PQR file with spaces between the fields and no chain letter, atoms N, CA, C, O and H, PARSE charges and radii, in Angstrom:
ATOM       1  N    MET     1     -28.459    6.518   21.817 -0.4000 1.5000
ATOM       2  CA   MET     1     -27.157    7.082   21.519 -0.0000 2.0000
ATOM       3  C    MET     1     -27.338    8.325   20.667  0.5500 1.7000
ATOM       4  O    MET     1     -28.261    8.434   19.859 -0.5500 1.4000
ATOM       5  N    SER     2     -26.435    9.239   20.876 -0.4000 1.5000
ATOM       6  CA   SER     2     -26.533   10.465   20.082 -0.0000 2.0000
ATOM       7  C    SER     2     -25.885   10.271   18.711  0.5500 1.7000
ATOM       8  O    SER     2     -25.073    9.367   18.515 -0.5500 1.4000
ATOM       9  H    SER     2     -25.685    9.150   21.532  0.4000 1.0000
ATOM      10  N    ILE     3     -26.249   11.111   17.796 -0.4000 1.5000
ATOM      11  CA   ILE     3     -25.722   11.062   16.430 -0.0000 2.0000
ATOM      12  C    ILE     3     -24.219   11.323   16.427  0.5500 1.7000
ATOM      13  O    ILE     3     -23.484   10.704   15.657 -0.5500 1.4000
ATOM      14  H    ILE     3     -26.909   11.846   17.956  0.4000 1.0000
ATOM      15  N    GLY     4     -23.761   12.228   17.276 -0.4000 1.5000
ATOM      16  CA   GLY     4     -22.332   12.548   17.346 -0.0000 2.0000
ATOM      17  C    GLY     4     -21.498   11.347   17.745  0.5500 1.7000
ATOM      18  O    GLY     4     -20.431   11.116   17.175 -0.5500 1.4000
ATOM      19  H    GLY     4     -24.357   12.731   17.901  0.4000 1.0000
ATOM      20  N    LEU     5     -21.972   10.574   18.724 -0.4000 1.5000
ATOM      21  CA   LEU     5     -21.247    9.391   19.171 -0.0000 2.0000
ATOM      22  C    LEU     5     -21.217    8.325   18.082  0.5500 1.7000
ATOM      23  O    LEU     5     -20.177    7.712   17.843 -0.5500 1.4000
ATOM      24  H    LEU     5     -22.839   10.761   19.187  0.4000 1.0000
ATOM      25  N    LEU     6     -22.347    8.103   17.423 -0.4000 1.5000
ATOM      26  CA   LEU     6     -22.385    7.138   16.329 -0.0000 2.0000
ATOM      27  C    LEU     6     -21.471    7.558   15.180  0.5500 1.7000
ATOM      28  O    LEU     6     -20.802    6.724   14.571 -0.5500 1.4000
ATOM      29  H    LEU     6     -23.192    8.601   17.616  0.4000 1.0000
ATOM      30  N    SER     7     -21.448    8.843   14.894 -0.4000 1.5000
ATOM      31  CA   SER     7     -20.590    9.344   13.835 -0.0000 2.0000
ATOM      32  C    SER     7     -19.115    9.155   14.189  0.5500 1.7000
ATOM      33  O    SER     7     -18.313    8.805   13.324 -0.5500 1.4000
ATOM      34  H    SER     7     -21.992    9.522   15.389  0.4000 1.0000
ATOM      35  N    THR     8     -18.759    9.379   15.428 -0.4000 1.5000
ATOM      36  CA   THR     8     -17.379    9.196   15.874 -0.0000 2.0000
ATOM      37  C    THR     8     -16.971    7.736   15.792  0.5500 1.7000
ATOM      38  O    THR     8     -15.867    7.427   15.343 -0.5500 1.4000
ATOM      39  H    THR     8     -19.410    9.664   16.131  0.4000 1.0000
ATOM      40  N    ILE     9     -17.827    6.852   16.210 -0.4000 1.5000
ATOM      41  CA   ILE     9     -17.533    5.414   16.143 -0.0000 2.0000
ATOM      42  C    ILE     9     -17.384    4.970   14.701  0.5500 1.7000
ATOM      43  O    ILE     9     -16.458    4.226   14.377 -0.5500 1.4000
ATOM      44  H    ILE     9     -18.724    7.103   16.575  0.4000 1.0000
ATOM      45  N    ALA    10     -18.275    5.411   13.836 -0.4000 1.5000
ATOM      46  CA   ALA    10     -18.216    5.025   12.427 -0.0000 2.0000
ATOM      47  C    ALA    10     -16.946    5.539   11.763  0.5500 1.7000
ATOM      48  O    ALA    10     -16.315    4.809   10.998 -0.5500 1.4000
ATOM      49  H    ALA    10     -19.027    6.015   14.100  0.4000 1.0000
ATOM      50  N    SER    11     -16.562    6.769   12.036 -0.4000 1.5000
ATOM      51  CA   SER    11     -15.350    7.312   11.414 -0.0000 2.0000
ATOM      52  C    SER    11     -14.101    6.606   11.931  0.5500 1.7000
ATOM      53  O    SER    11     -13.133    6.453   11.186 -0.5500 1.4000
ATOM      54  H    SER    11     -17.074    7.363   12.657  0.4000 1.0000
ATOM      55  N    THR    12     -14.102    6.176   13.182 -0.4000 1.5000
ATOM      56  CA   THR    12     -12.967    5.431   13.726 -0.0000 2.0000
ATOM      57  C    THR    12     -12.847    4.065   13.061  0.5500 1.7000
ATOM      58  O    THR    12     -11.742    3.622   12.745 -0.5500 1.4000
ATOM      59  H    THR    12     -14.888    6.301   13.787  0.4000 1.0000
ATOM      60  N    VAL    13     -13.960    3.405   12.851 -0.4000 1.5000
ATOM      61  CA   VAL    13     -13.949    2.100   12.189 -0.0000 2.0000
ATOM      62  C    VAL    13     -13.485    2.234   10.747  0.5500 1.7000
ATOM      63  O    VAL    13     -12.681    1.428   10.280 -0.5500 1.4000
ATOM      64  H    VAL    13     -14.858    3.765   13.107  0.4000 1.0000
ATOM      65  N    VAL    14     -13.978    3.238   10.038 -0.4000 1.5000
ATOM      66  CA   VAL    14     -13.576    3.454    8.652 -0.0000 2.0000
ATOM      67  C    VAL    14     -12.078    3.762    8.581  0.5500 1.7000
ATOM      68  O    VAL    14     -11.391    3.250    7.698 -0.5500 1.4000
ATOM      69  H    VAL    14     -14.632    3.893   10.417  0.4000 1.0000
ATOM      70  N    ALA    15     -11.570    4.577    9.481 -0.4000 1.5000
ATOM      71  CA   ALA    15     -10.141    4.910    9.492 -0.0000 2.0000
ATOM      72  C    ALA    15      -9.292    3.676    9.768  0.5500 1.7000
ATOM      73  O    ALA    15      -8.219    3.523    9.184 -0.5500 1.4000
ATOM      74  H    ALA    15     -12.129    4.993   10.198  0.4000 1.0000
ATOM      75  N    ALA    16      -9.751    2.805   10.640 -0.4000 1.5000
ATOM      76  CA   ALA    16      -9.005    1.585   10.938 -0.0000 2.0000
ATOM      77  C    ALA    16      -8.959    0.655    9.722  0.5500 1.7000
ATOM      78  O    ALA    16      -7.908    0.093    9.414 -0.5500 1.4000
ATOM      79  H    ALA    16     -10.622    2.929   11.114  0.4000 1.0000
ATOM      80  N    PHE    17     -10.072    0.492    9.044 -0.4000 1.5000
ATOM      81  CA   PHE    17     -10.101   -0.347    7.846 -0.0000 2.0000
ATOM      82  C    PHE    17      -9.245    0.244    6.725  0.5500 1.7000
ATOM      83  O    PHE    17      -8.539   -0.481    6.024 -0.5500 1.4000
ATOM      84  H    PHE    17     -10.926    0.949    9.295  0.4000 1.0000
ATOM      85  N    TYR    18      -9.314    1.564    6.563 -0.4000 1.5000
ATOM      86  CA   TYR    18      -8.507    2.225    5.538 -0.0000 2.0000
ATOM      87  C    TYR    18      -7.017    2.042    5.831  0.5500 1.7000
ATOM      88  O    TYR    18      -6.247    1.701    4.933 -0.5500 1.4000
ATOM      89  H    TYR    18      -9.887    2.153    7.133  0.4000 1.0000
ATOM      90  N    GLY    19      -6.612    2.265    7.071 -0.4000 1.5000
ATOM      91  CA   GLY    19      -5.215    2.091    7.450 -0.0000 2.0000
ATOM      92  C    GLY    19      -4.737    0.663    7.278  0.5500 1.7000
ATOM      93  O    GLY    19      -3.614    0.431    6.831 -0.5500 1.4000
ATOM      94  H    GLY    19      -7.238    2.542    7.800  0.4000 1.0000
ATOM      95  N    GLY    20      -5.574   -0.284    7.626 -0.4000 1.5000
ATOM      96  CA   GLY    20      -5.221   -1.689    7.440 -0.0000 2.0000
ATOM      97  C    GLY    20      -5.086   -2.064    5.976  0.5500 1.7000
ATOM      98  O    GLY    20      -4.186   -2.814    5.597 -0.5500 1.4000
ATOM      99  H    GLY    20      -6.487   -0.095    7.989  0.4000 1.0000
ATOM     100  N    THR    21      -5.986   -1.538    5.158 -0.4000 1.5000
ATOM     101  CA   THR    21      -5.933   -1.824    3.723 -0.0000 2.0000
ATOM     102  C    THR    21      -4.670   -1.251    3.102  0.5500 1.7000
ATOM     103  O    THR    21      -3.999   -1.928    2.323 -0.5500 1.4000
ATOM     104  H    THR    21      -6.716   -0.929    5.466  0.4000 1.0000
ATOM     105  N    VAL    22      -4.341   -0.017    3.437 -0.4000 1.5000
ATOM     106  CA   VAL    22      -3.143    0.610    2.891 -0.0000 2.0000
ATOM     107  C    VAL    22      -1.892   -0.125    3.362  0.5500 1.7000
ATOM     108  O    VAL    22      -0.948   -0.286    2.588 -0.5500 1.4000
ATOM     109  H    VAL    22      -4.886    0.533    4.070  0.4000 1.0000
ATOM     110  N    SER    23      -1.869   -0.572    4.611 -0.4000 1.5000
ATOM     111  CA   SER    23      -0.703   -1.302    5.123 -0.0000 2.0000
ATOM     112  C    SER    23      -0.502   -2.626    4.391  0.5500 1.7000
ATOM     113  O    SER    23       0.620   -2.966    4.016 -0.5500 1.4000
ATOM     114  H    SER    23      -2.636   -0.441    5.239  0.4000 1.0000
ATOM     115  N    VAL    24      -1.572   -3.362    4.189 -0.4000 1.5000
ATOM     116  CA   VAL    24      -1.461   -4.645    3.486 -0.0000 2.0000
ATOM     117  C    VAL    24      -1.037   -4.423    2.034  0.5500 1.7000
ATOM     118  O    VAL    24      -0.207   -5.165    1.508 -0.5500 1.4000
ATOM     119  H    VAL    24      -2.483   -3.085    4.493  0.4000 1.0000
ATOM     120  N    LEU    25      -1.599   -3.414    1.394 -0.4000 1.5000
ATOM     121  CA   LEU    25      -1.206   -3.124    0.010 -0.0000 2.0000
ATOM     122  C    LEU    25       0.257   -2.688   -0.076  0.5500 1.7000
ATOM     123  O    LEU    25       0.958   -3.064   -1.015 -0.5500 1.4000
ATOM     124  H    LEU    25      -2.273   -2.811    1.821  0.4000 1.0000
ATOM     125  N    ALA    26       0.720   -1.907    0.885 -0.4000 1.5000
ATOM     126  CA   ALA    26       2.123   -1.477    0.872 -0.0000 2.0000
ATOM     127  C    ALA    26       3.061   -2.665    1.052  0.5500 1.7000
ATOM     128  O    ALA    26       4.086   -2.753    0.376 -0.5500 1.4000
ATOM     129  H    ALA    26       0.150   -1.602    1.649  0.4000 1.0000
ATOM     130  N    LEU    27       2.722   -3.567    1.948 -0.4000 1.5000
ATOM     131  CA   LEU    27       3.541   -4.772    2.128 -0.0000 2.0000
ATOM     132  C    LEU    27       3.523   -5.646    0.882  0.5500 1.7000
ATOM     133  O    LEU    27       4.552   -6.193    0.485 -0.5500 1.4000
ATOM     134  H    LEU    27       1.889   -3.496    2.496  0.4000 1.0000
ATOM     135  N    THR    28       2.354   -5.776    0.271 -0.4000 1.5000
ATOM     136  CA   THR    28       2.248   -6.561   -0.955 -0.0000 2.0000
ATOM     137  C    THR    28       3.048   -5.920   -2.086  0.5500 1.7000
ATOM     138  O    THR    28       3.741   -6.611   -2.833 -0.5500 1.4000
ATOM     139  H    THR    28       1.519   -5.332    0.594  0.4000 1.0000
ATOM     140  N    ALA    29       2.951   -4.603   -2.205 -0.4000 1.5000
ATOM     141  CA   ALA    29       3.680   -3.900   -3.258 -0.0000 2.0000
ATOM     142  C    ALA    29       5.179   -4.010   -3.078  0.5500 1.7000
ATOM     143  O    ALA    29       5.929   -3.891   -4.047 -0.5500 1.4000
ATOM     144  H    ALA    29       2.388   -4.042   -1.598  0.4000 1.0000
ATOM     145  N    THR    30       5.623   -4.236   -1.860 -0.4000 1.5000
ATOM     146  CA   THR    30       7.054   -4.303   -1.597 -0.0000 2.0000
ATOM     147  C    THR    30       7.588   -5.726   -1.664  0.5500 1.7000
ATOM     148  O    THR    30       8.651   -5.953   -2.241 -0.5500 1.4000
ATOM     149  H    THR    30       5.013   -4.333   -1.073  0.4000 1.0000
ATOM     150  N    PHE    31       6.876   -6.689   -1.088 -0.4000 1.5000
ATOM     151  CA   PHE    31       7.446   -8.004   -0.876 -0.0000 2.0000
ATOM     152  C    PHE    31       6.815   -9.148   -1.660  0.5500 1.7000
ATOM     153  O    PHE    31       7.226  -10.297   -1.500 -0.5500 1.4000
ATOM     154  H    PHE    31       6.012   -6.505   -0.619  0.4000 1.0000
ATOM     155  N    ALA    32       5.823   -8.861   -2.505 -0.4000 1.5000
ATOM     156  CA   ALA    32       5.197   -9.949   -3.270 -0.0000 2.0000
ATOM     157  C    ALA    32       6.209  -10.562   -4.231  0.5500 1.7000
ATOM     158  O    ALA    32       7.049   -9.858   -4.791 -0.5500 1.4000
ATOM     159  H    ALA    32       5.489   -7.927   -2.635  0.4000 1.0000
ATOM     160  N    ARG    33       6.125  -11.856   -4.414 -0.4000 1.5000
ATOM     161  CA   ARG    33       7.066  -12.541   -5.297 -0.0000 2.0000
ATOM     162  C    ARG    33       6.753  -12.313   -6.763  0.5500 1.7000
ATOM     163  O    ARG    33       7.660  -12.199   -7.587 -0.5500 1.4000
ATOM     164  H    ARG    33       5.443  -12.428   -3.958  0.4000 1.0000
ATOM     165  N    ARG    34       5.475  -12.247   -7.088 -0.4000 1.5000
ATOM     166  CA   ARG    34       5.096  -12.062   -8.497 -0.0000 2.0000
ATOM     167  C    ARG    34       5.074  -10.583   -8.860  0.5500 1.7000
ATOM     168  O    ARG    34       4.509   -9.761   -8.140 -0.5500 1.4000
ATOM     169  H    ARG    34       4.738  -12.339   -6.419  0.4000 1.0000
ATOM     170  N    ARG    35       5.695  -10.261   -9.982 -0.4000 1.5000
ATOM     171  CA   ARG    35       5.778   -8.881  -10.430 -0.0000 2.0000
ATOM     172  C    ARG    35       4.397   -8.295  -10.699  0.5500 1.7000
ATOM     173  O    ARG    35       4.152   -7.125  -10.404 -0.5500 1.4000
ATOM     174  H    ARG    35       6.155  -10.929  -10.567  0.4000 1.0000
ATOM     175  N    THR    36       3.498   -9.095  -11.253 -0.4000 1.5000
ATOM     176  CA   THR    36       2.159   -8.575  -11.558 -0.0000 2.0000
ATOM     177  C    THR    36       1.408   -8.226  -10.287  0.5500 1.7000
ATOM     178  O    THR    36       0.665   -7.245  -10.262 -0.5500 1.4000
ATOM     179  H    THR    36       3.697  -10.045  -11.493  0.4000 1.0000
ATOM     180  N    LEU    37       1.587   -9.010   -9.231 -0.4000 1.5000
ATOM     181  CA   LEU    37       0.921   -8.713   -7.964 -0.0000 2.0000
ATOM     182  C    LEU    37       1.470   -7.423   -7.359  0.5500 1.7000
ATOM     183  O    LEU    37       0.708   -6.608   -6.836 -0.5500 1.4000
ATOM     184  H    LEU    37       2.191   -9.807   -9.252  0.4000 1.0000
ATOM     185  N    ARG    38       2.783   -7.235   -7.427 -0.4000 1.5000
ATOM     186  CA   ARG    38       3.371   -5.983   -6.941 -0.0000 2.0000
ATOM     187  C    ARG    38       2.853   -4.795   -7.734  0.5500 1.7000
ATOM     188  O    ARG    38       2.528   -3.756   -7.159 -0.5500 1.4000
ATOM     189  H    ARG    38       3.402   -7.896   -7.852  0.4000 1.0000
ATOM     190  N    ARG    39       2.774   -4.941   -9.061 -0.4000 1.5000
ATOM     191  CA   ARG    39       2.307   -3.844   -9.910 -0.0000 2.0000
ATOM     192  C    ARG    39       0.855   -3.490   -9.601  0.5500 1.7000
ATOM     193  O    ARG    39       0.509   -2.311   -9.521 -0.5500 1.4000
ATOM     194  H    ARG    39       3.038   -5.784   -9.529  0.4000 1.0000
ATOM     195  N    GLU    40       0.014   -4.489   -9.430 -0.4000 1.5000
ATOM     196  CA   GLU    40      -1.392   -4.230   -9.115 -0.0000 2.0000
ATOM     197  C    GLU    40      -1.545   -3.566   -7.744  0.5500 1.7000
ATOM     198  O    GLU    40      -2.365   -2.663   -7.579 -0.5500 1.4000
ATOM     199  H    GLU    40       0.295   -5.447   -9.495  0.4000 1.0000
ATOM     200  N    ALA    41      -0.763   -4.009   -6.770 -0.4000 1.5000
ATOM     201  CA   ALA    41      -0.832   -3.397   -5.443 -0.0000 2.0000
ATOM     202  C    ALA    41      -0.384   -1.944   -5.508  0.5500 1.7000
ATOM     203  O    ALA    41      -0.973   -1.088   -4.849 -0.5500 1.4000
ATOM     204  H    ALA    41      -0.096   -4.742   -6.904  0.4000 1.0000
ATOM     205  N    ARG    42       0.651   -1.654   -6.296 -0.4000 1.5000
ATOM     206  CA   ARG    42       1.124   -0.281   -6.424 -0.0000 2.0000
ATOM     207  C    ARG    42       0.109    0.610   -7.124  0.5500 1.7000
ATOM     208  O    ARG    42      -0.078    1.764   -6.738 -0.5500 1.4000
ATOM     209  H    ARG    42       1.129   -2.350   -6.831  0.4000 1.0000
ATOM     210  N    SER    43      -0.543    0.083   -8.146 -0.4000 1.5000
ATOM     211  CA   SER    43      -1.536    0.908   -8.832 -0.0000 2.0000
ATOM     212  C    SER    43      -2.750    1.158   -7.939  0.5500 1.7000
ATOM     213  O    SER    43      -3.351    2.230   -8.002 -0.5500 1.4000
ATOM     214  H    SER    43      -0.392   -0.854   -8.460  0.4000 1.0000
ATOM     215  N    THR    44      -3.115    0.189   -7.115 -0.4000 1.5000
ATOM     216  CA   THR    44      -4.219    0.394   -6.176 -0.0000 2.0000
ATOM     217  C    THR    44      -3.833    1.399   -5.104  0.5500 1.7000
ATOM     218  O    THR    44      -4.648    2.235   -4.711 -0.5500 1.4000
ATOM     219  H    THR    44      -2.627   -0.683   -7.064  0.4000 1.0000
ATOM     220  N    LEU    45      -2.589    1.322   -4.627 -0.4000 1.5000
ATOM     221  CA   LEU    45      -2.118    2.310   -3.652 -0.0000 2.0000
ATOM     222  C    LEU    45      -2.146    3.714   -4.237  0.5500 1.7000
ATOM     223  O    LEU    45      -2.469    4.675   -3.539 -0.5500 1.4000
ATOM     224  H    LEU    45      -1.928    0.643   -4.947  0.4000 1.0000
ATOM     225  N    ALA    46      -1.811    3.833   -5.507 -0.4000 1.5000
ATOM     226  CA   ALA    46      -1.817    5.150   -6.151 -0.0000 2.0000
ATOM     227  C    ALA    46      -3.221    5.751   -6.157  0.5500 1.7000
ATOM     228  O    ALA    46      -3.375    6.971   -6.110 -0.5500 1.4000
ATOM     229  H    ALA    46      -1.549    3.052   -6.074  0.4000 1.0000
ATOM     230  N    LEU    47      -4.235    4.905   -6.216 -0.4000 1.5000
ATOM     231  CA   LEU    47      -5.607    5.405   -6.165 -0.0000 2.0000
ATOM     232  C    LEU    47      -6.017    5.806   -4.751  0.5500 1.7000
ATOM     233  O    LEU    47      -6.752    6.776   -4.565 -0.5500 1.4000
ATOM     234  H    LEU    47      -4.109    3.913   -6.255  0.4000 1.0000
ATOM     235  N    LEU    48      -5.539    5.056   -3.750 -0.4000 1.5000
ATOM     236  CA   LEU    48      -5.966    5.288   -2.368 -0.0000 2.0000
ATOM     237  C    LEU    48      -5.184    6.386   -1.662  0.5500 1.7000
ATOM     238  O    LEU    48      -5.731    7.099   -0.821 -0.5500 1.4000
ATOM     239  H    LEU    48      -4.942    4.268   -3.900  0.4000 1.0000
ATOM     240  N    VAL    49      -3.907    6.525   -2.000 -0.4000 1.5000
ATOM     241  CA   VAL    49      -3.046    7.476   -1.294 -0.0000 2.0000
ATOM     242  C    VAL    49      -2.706    8.619   -2.238  0.5500 1.7000
ATOM     243  O    VAL    49      -2.000    8.410   -3.225 -0.5500 1.4000
ATOM     244  H    VAL    49      -3.462    5.946   -2.683  0.4000 1.0000
ATOM     245  N    PRO    50      -3.188    9.816   -1.958 -0.5600 1.5000
ATOM     246  CA   PRO    50      -2.905   10.936   -2.851  0.2800 2.0000
ATOM     247  C    PRO    50      -1.425   11.323   -2.799  0.5500 1.7000
ATOM     248  O    PRO    50      -0.775   11.225   -1.758 -0.5500 1.4000
ATOM     249  N    GLY    51      -0.917   11.762   -3.941 -0.4000 1.5000
ATOM     250  CA   GLY    51       0.457   12.222   -3.992 -0.0000 2.0000
ATOM     251  C    GLY    51       1.467   11.160   -4.346  0.5500 1.7000
ATOM     252  O    GLY    51       2.655   11.462   -4.463 -0.5500 1.4000
ATOM     253  H    GLY    51      -1.445   11.842   -4.787  0.4000 1.0000
ATOM     254  N    ARG    52       1.036    9.923   -4.521 -0.4000 1.5000
ATOM     255  CA   ARG    52       1.966    8.865   -4.904 -0.0000 2.0000
ATOM     256  C    ARG    52       1.957    8.725   -6.419  0.5500 1.7000
ATOM     257  O    ARG    52       0.897    8.781   -7.043 -0.5500 1.4000
ATOM     258  H    ARG    52       0.071    9.678   -4.427  0.4000 1.0000
ATOM     259  N    PRO    53       3.150    8.539   -7.022 -0.5600 1.5000
ATOM     260  CA   PRO    53       3.166    8.265   -8.465  0.2800 2.0000
ATOM     261  C    PRO    53       2.496    6.932   -8.760  0.5500 1.7000
ATOM     262  O    PRO    53       2.553    6.010   -7.946 -0.5500 1.4000
ATOM     263  N    GLU    54       1.865    6.828   -9.914 -0.4000 1.5000
ATOM     264  CA   GLU    54       1.090    5.628  -10.225 -0.0000 2.0000
ATOM     265  C    GLU    54       1.968    4.408  -10.474  0.5500 1.7000
ATOM     266  O    GLU    54       1.642    3.310  -10.022 -0.5500 1.4000
ATOM     267  H    GLU    54       1.818    7.577  -10.575  0.4000 1.0000
ATOM     268  N    GLU    55       3.063    4.583  -11.178 -0.4000 1.5000
ATOM     269  CA   GLU    55       3.918    3.442  -11.497 -0.0000 2.0000
ATOM     270  C    GLU    55       5.318    3.668  -10.972  0.5500 1.7000
ATOM     271  O    GLU    55       5.844    4.780  -11.023 -0.5500 1.4000
ATOM     272  H    GLU    55       3.328    5.475  -11.546  0.4000 1.0000
ATOM     273  N    PHE    56       5.913    2.607  -10.470 -0.4000 1.5000
ATOM     274  CA   PHE    56       7.295    2.633  -10.022 -0.0000 2.0000
ATOM     275  C    PHE    56       8.095    1.689  -10.896  0.5500 1.7000
ATOM     276  O    PHE    56       7.591    0.645  -11.309 -0.5500 1.4000
ATOM     277  H    PHE    56       5.486    1.704  -10.429  0.4000 1.0000
ATOM     278  N    ARG    57       9.305    2.038  -11.173 -0.4000 1.5000
ATOM     279  CA   ARG    57      10.168    1.144  -11.928 -0.0000 2.0000
ATOM     280  C    ARG    57      11.000    0.335  -10.967  0.5500 1.7000
ATOM     281  O    ARG    57      11.481    0.840   -9.952 -0.5500 1.4000
ATOM     282  H    ARG    57       9.714    2.886  -10.838  0.4000 1.0000
ATOM     283  N    GLU    58      11.162   -0.920  -11.299 -0.4000 1.5000
ATOM     284  CA   GLU    58      12.012   -1.777  -10.485 -0.0000 2.0000
ATOM     285  C    GLU    58      13.463   -1.507  -10.837  0.5500 1.7000
ATOM     286  O    GLU    58      13.768   -1.178  -11.984 -0.5500 1.4000
ATOM     287  H    GLU    58      10.772   -1.331  -12.123  0.4000 1.0000
ATOM     288  N    PRO    59      14.365   -1.639   -9.869 -0.5600 1.5000
ATOM     289  CA   PRO    59      15.778   -1.449  -10.180  0.2800 2.0000
ATOM     290  C    PRO    59      16.214   -2.414  -11.273  0.5500 1.7000
ATOM     291  O    PRO    59      15.817   -3.579  -11.276 -0.5500 1.4000
ATOM     292  N    SER    60      17.021   -1.932  -12.189 -0.4000 1.5000
ATOM     293  CA   SER    60      17.462   -2.790  -13.283 -0.0000 2.0000
ATOM     294  C    SER    60      18.357   -3.891  -12.741  0.5500 1.7000
ATOM     295  O    SER    60      19.161   -3.670  -11.836 -0.5500 1.4000
ATOM     296  H    SER    60      17.343   -0.985  -12.187  0.4000 1.0000
ATOM     297  N    GLY    61      18.205   -5.072  -13.304 -0.4000 1.5000
ATOM     298  CA   GLY    61      19.021   -6.207  -12.897 -0.0000 2.0000
ATOM     299  C    GLY    61      18.407   -7.073  -11.822  0.5500 1.7000
ATOM     300  O    GLY    61      18.935   -8.147  -11.535 -0.5500 1.4000
ATOM     301  H    GLY    61      17.552   -5.252  -14.039  0.4000 1.0000
ATOM     302  N    THR    62      17.306   -6.645  -11.214 -0.4000 1.5000
ATOM     303  CA   THR    62      16.723   -7.466  -10.158 -0.0000 2.0000
ATOM     304  C    THR    62      15.769   -8.511  -10.712  0.5500 1.7000
ATOM     305  O    THR    62      15.574   -9.558  -10.094 -0.5500 1.4000
ATOM     306  H    THR    62      16.877   -5.773  -11.447  0.4000 1.0000
ATOM     307  N    ARG    63      15.177   -8.245  -11.860 -0.4000 1.5000
ATOM     308  CA   ARG    63      14.240   -9.165  -12.505 -0.0000 2.0000
ATOM     309  C    ARG    63      13.112   -9.610  -11.580  0.5500 1.7000
ATOM     310  O    ARG    63      12.656  -10.751  -11.657 -0.5500 1.4000
ATOM     311  H    ARG    63      15.335   -7.395  -12.361  0.4000 1.0000
ATOM     312  N    GLY    64      12.667   -8.719  -10.717 -0.4000 1.5000
ATOM     313  CA   GLY    64      11.507   -9.011   -9.897 -0.0000 2.0000
ATOM     314  C    GLY    64      11.778   -9.886   -8.686  0.5500 1.7000
ATOM     315  O    GLY    64      10.833  -10.392   -8.080 -0.5500 1.4000
ATOM     316  H    GLY    64      13.038   -7.792  -10.655  0.4000 1.0000
ATOM     317  N    ARG    65      13.011  -10.077   -8.321 -0.4000 1.5000
ATOM     318  CA   ARG    65      13.279  -10.888   -7.131 -0.0000 2.0000
ATOM     319  C    ARG    65      13.887  -10.002   -6.058  0.5500 1.7000
ATOM     320  O    ARG    65      14.563   -9.020   -6.363 -0.5500 1.4000
ATOM     321  H    ARG    65      13.779   -9.666   -8.814  0.4000 1.0000
ATOM     322  N    PHE    66      13.648  -10.343   -4.826 -0.4000 1.5000
ATOM     323  CA   PHE    66      14.168   -9.596   -3.692 -0.0000 2.0000
ATOM     324  C    PHE    66      15.620   -9.980   -3.494  0.5500 1.7000
ATOM     325  O    PHE    66      15.947  -11.155   -3.331 -0.5500 1.4000
ATOM     326  H    PHE    66      13.099  -11.141   -4.579  0.4000 1.0000
ATOM     327  N    THR    67      16.494   -8.974   -3.509 -0.4000 1.5000
ATOM     328  CA   THR    67      17.916   -9.241   -3.406 -0.0000 2.0000
ATOM     329  C    THR    67      18.407   -9.257   -1.974  0.5500 1.7000
ATOM     330  O    THR    67      19.472   -9.806   -1.691 -0.5500 1.4000
ATOM     331  H    THR    67      16.228   -8.019   -3.641  0.4000 1.0000
ATOM     332  N    GLY    68      17.648   -8.663   -1.066 -0.4000 1.5000
ATOM     333  CA   GLY    68      18.066   -8.613    0.318 -0.0000 2.0000
ATOM     334  C    GLY    68      19.030   -7.481    0.601  0.5500 1.7000
ATOM     335  O    GLY    68      19.430   -7.283    1.749 -0.5500 1.4000
ATOM     336  H    GLY    68      16.783   -8.217   -1.296  0.4000 1.0000
ATOM     337  N    ALA    69      19.411   -6.738   -0.418 -0.4000 1.5000
ATOM     338  CA   ALA    69      20.346   -5.643   -0.237 -0.0000 2.0000
ATOM     339  C    ALA    69      19.623   -4.443    0.349  0.5500 1.7000
ATOM     340  O    ALA    69      18.486   -4.145   -0.016 -0.5500 1.4000
ATOM     341  H    ALA    69      19.087   -6.898   -1.350  0.4000 1.0000
ATOM     342  N    GLY    70      20.282   -3.775    1.242 -0.4000 1.5000
ATOM     343  CA   GLY    70      19.722   -2.583    1.845 -0.0000 2.0000
ATOM     344  C    GLY    70      19.943   -1.384    0.960  0.5500 1.7000
ATOM     345  O    GLY    70      20.428   -1.518   -0.163 -0.5500 1.4000
ATOM     346  H    GLY    70      21.205   -4.017    1.539  0.4000 1.0000
ATOM     347  N    PRO    71      19.587   -0.202    1.458 -0.5600 1.5000
ATOM     348  CA   PRO    71      19.788    1.003    0.667  0.2800 2.0000
ATOM     349  C    PRO    71      21.271    1.276    0.454  0.5500 1.7000
ATOM     350  O    PRO    71      22.095    1.018    1.331 -0.5500 1.4000
ATOM     351  N    THR    72      21.594    1.795   -0.706 -0.4000 1.5000
ATOM     352  CA   THR    72      22.985    2.120   -0.988 -0.0000 2.0000
ATOM     353  C    THR    72      23.249    3.571   -0.670  0.5500 1.7000
ATOM     354  O    THR    72      22.338    4.397   -0.722 -0.5500 1.4000
ATOM     355  H    THR    72      20.925    2.005   -1.419  0.4000 1.0000
ATOM     356  N    GLU    73      24.473    3.887   -0.343 -0.4000 1.5000
ATOM     357  CA   GLU    73      24.825    5.263    0.011 -0.0000 2.0000
ATOM     358  C    GLU    73      25.416    5.985   -1.154  0.5500 1.7000
ATOM     359  O    GLU    73      25.772    7.157   -1.038 -0.5500 1.4000
ATOM     360  H    GLU    73      25.213    3.216   -0.300  0.4000 1.0000
């Protein structure tokens, strides 16, 4: 096999793992029940995805639970 083909395969595998990791962390940061788990997932996402703020504040009054409410207008 040529070096170019091996390099292409390796970069595709790395991109797939990176995308999967970011997706799982984003879901965890959004839907985890424990506040500490959400906070840790968000801080890890801030390291992996450039341009994201490191800390997010939860809406006041939710106390870390999912309310089921959609976006407000």
